Phi, psi and omega in degrees: 000136177250158177292153179298134176092001176243164181236124181272150178297341182273351182291157185241150172215115182056033174087358185242142177299142181251122180281148175296129180295138181263140179282124183286138181294158178299142179210129178298323182294322183290321177295316178294329179290338178279348183251164186208237188303325182298311180300312180294325178294312180299316182294320179292345177292335177269058181279174184303323179295320175297319176301319179296323177290319180286327175297314178299320180296313178296319181290325182278322195245349177073201183303327192301349182268353187302331182298339181293334178288323175291319178297316188281347184303306182289335174295307181292323176301316181296310184288329175288328179289319176303313179306311188291324178296322181301314178299317188284327181288313191266340181081007176228153178286182180296315178298320178295330177281323178300314186294337185269340191228351186226167183300149182298322180300322181289322174298315184298315182299314180295314183294321178301312181293326179293316182303314185295310187297312184297317182296314177298323179294323177300311181299318183288321177300311181299324176299312181295322177290324181292320179292324180290324177292320177300322178296322184286310189232358181078192180097178180277130183294324185297328178294320176298322176305311181296314184297312179294321184294308185295319179298318181294316180292315181296320180300320183287330181284316195252344181276143175306135190303308187295321179290325180292320179293323180295321178299313180301318179300315177295325182293336180299338179291342179296339181290340177292355174300325182283335171287317179296325181299335179300332183296331184265355179257144180272087186275132173271093188299332179290315180291326178295320176298316178296325177298329179283318190268333182241103179297137176230106188273140171242122184273082173218159181300316185294323181296313183287328175298318177293328174297313178303314179300316178297315178300314179295326175286325183278328180244089186246139182306322185294337177292319179301306182302319185292306188296318180297315181297319180293326172295323182285326180292321174303328178287328177289330180283323186261114183294339184275356179259144178216155174306132185295340179288342177267315179232112185282347184300132173082017183290321178298317180295322178293319180293324177292323176295315181301315181296317180290323179295314182293311182300319180295314178299317178291326174291320176299315182298312181290329176298315177296316179303316183295322177298319176299309181302314184294318176302316182292318181295321184286315188269329185256304182304316186292335182265005176081011178267093189247359182266049183262134184238334183230163174294320175298319176298321175301315175304311180297321176294335181295327190304308181289340186263310191249356178102161185296329186290326177296310181301317178293316177305311182297318182288321177299324176294325175302315183291317179296320183286329176292321177300328176280319191281324185301314179295327175293321180295311179294318182294320176298320176298317184295315179300317180297312182292312185297312182294322180296331182265355182060037173279159171295127183231160170130139179288349178283340181278149178293151178307322181289341181271344184217058188296316182298314180302311181290332180293317178296313177305317179290321180296318178300309180295322179300313182295322177301316174296317186294328184294336180286348180264000183261168177290355186301132176287125184291333179288320178293320180296320179294321176300317182280334174292326176295323178293314181296318180299316179298317179295317180292327187294326182295304177293332173297313179294321175300311185297317181297317176300317179297313183300320180295339174254006181274115183296322181298335180266306188265351178066224178286353189255027174302147185268131179221196175071201183297330180294321179294314181285334173292326175300313178295322177297321174299316180298318179297320182298318181290323178298318175302320183291329182285322176297315177298325182290319179299318178296322181295325179292324181287324184285000000 
């Protein structure tokens, strides 16, 4: 007789001995395999331009700005889960649903603004990656711009989709560089914890401009488009998957997977962002070094204060996150344009099967590279891309929330309850940030 819940080697099943199941050892690769679009989306949110924003926030305002990471976590998790559900239920990304259910002018306006913002963001990220590489090994920065840009675009076009996604998942580990950087900074953990748990507002234009920048960096339109399109893409890869609006079976399991994946990705994203803020606050703000404007400047400034290892770790993280973010930016643009035009889309397709889709992807990456050869200041370009992203996010989020309740789009899977209202709260927060930005321009 065996104890309840255990299996003896002598027990039988269909006449054959049943071996006692062995617990599989922990494996990072196995954990990564259980996660998907949510993890990659969350990690790509901490791109080099985002790192610059978080570094600047920590350097200027110290530990007291850490509460924004706690506040934005449920907001970004909600809007990203809604985006993912739209893709999984309908089998189309956001642009694909807009072109089927809403006016053409609306689609054209959203996609055009997304193309501009993402392309400028690619240019700024390439510039930051090149500067970080120059810090590490020297050499001409413009060469690194071309190398990173061409490599990122070529990998998307020519690499096998499953292998490519696996590479992106492994690249998320580069973000732990910022957790490691904490070891080299003399952190006041009491002040850091207080900064996370107790919001301390400073009534100044600079303070609220930083809040707007953090919101705009953390909740970005390209993330909505990417995660929805990747959920649709996963269905094209897996023959056993179909849009839930067509086959309802397994919907609860799929929604649970999406939630776990999204919450994990967004928590990871905000943990890394908080690590960057705390590192900058401890190493730079405490030393009076508050004039940080880019991620590469933050890495360089760490050397005399926190030591050369901190600088190296920070710079390596910039390169790794850029290699993760640029494909997401270019891919989100290609999905939005391609789905809006009803072209064959998807990274699973061979280049000859989706020539227009891959052409848009290459065009976005190519313009991003070319902008680095112009007199345009990448810092100014990044600022204006953040403005466009912030302005674009509001109508896209409103559209997404309306879409999530539209039965013609979602069928029986219209989104309601606390997730729906949290999505609207996220939308309201972004709208307020844009209004605050507009007031800042007028003052």
